[in-house]
Structure formats: C-alpha cells, structure tokens
C-alpha positions, 0 to 999 in steps of 0.5 A: 111714237110712230104708228107701229109703236102706238098700240094699246100695249104701249099706251097705258090706259090707267089715268089716261087721258088726263089734264096736264095743267103743269105743262099745258096751262089748260083743262084739256085732257092729254094722253101720256106714255108709259114714262108720263110724257106727252104722247106723240104720234108721227105718221103721214097724213094730209092737212085739210084746211077747208074741212068742216071743222077747220078754223084757220082763216081769221088767224092768218089774216089778222092785220086785215081784220082790225083785231089787236095783233097782241092777241095773236099769242092766244090765237088757236088754229084748228085743222083736220088730218086726213089719212093717206089713201090710194084714191088721193089725187097723188095717191099713186105716188105714195109708198105702200108703207106710208099708206099702211102707217097712216091707216094703222095711226088712224085705227090707233086713234079711233081705238083710244077714243073708243076705249075712253068712251066705253070706260066713261059710259 
C-alpha cells in the first residue's frame, strides 16, 4: 500500500495484528491487508542509523568482533525511520508530495498503534 491507500478503511481491524508463524517463524504480531497478505506500506522517509533505538553497529562489523560468522543468519538490524520534513538538511529539495505522503504514512502508523492499544486496554 502507498500512504494514500493506507487508511483505516483499507486495513481490516478484525484479527489484526496477529502472529504469522507460518510465514515469519516468530511470535511477533503483524498487520495483514484485506486479502490476508502481509501489510506493506511504501513511503518516503529518512533512515536514522544513530537514533536511540537503532541497533546496527555490531552486525556490520562482525569479522572484527571475534563472533562466529555463522550466526549472521540470526542477526537482526534495528533502525529508526524519520518522516521527511521541510526543515531537514535537504528539505528544500523534497517535493511537497513526498512531504505530504511521508506525513500521512506516519499518521496512519500512529492511528493503527492507537487503535490496537485502545482495544487491548
């Protein structure tokens, strides 16, 4: 889904989010679309590899850490996405449509999270 298509009317809230153990082999919860496929959103954003919740460093320096490289298959990278904003260092080069799409995507993700939290509390 693009950020335009990702709205509450296009994402079913029944049985969402839920584990997809047959596809993902873990116990994390995932959102699915109306057809039962893994929900994917495409939107412009900046990767923040140095943010408070980012965990990337050790995974890209494994040959120098003395770790067994065979564990690379289980390695996980965690990074933060930041929505595009006009005040970014290159913000004056972003098309307005990209700024709007990035903002709508963030709004959608916040709305989905709030809906789940409200339903569970």
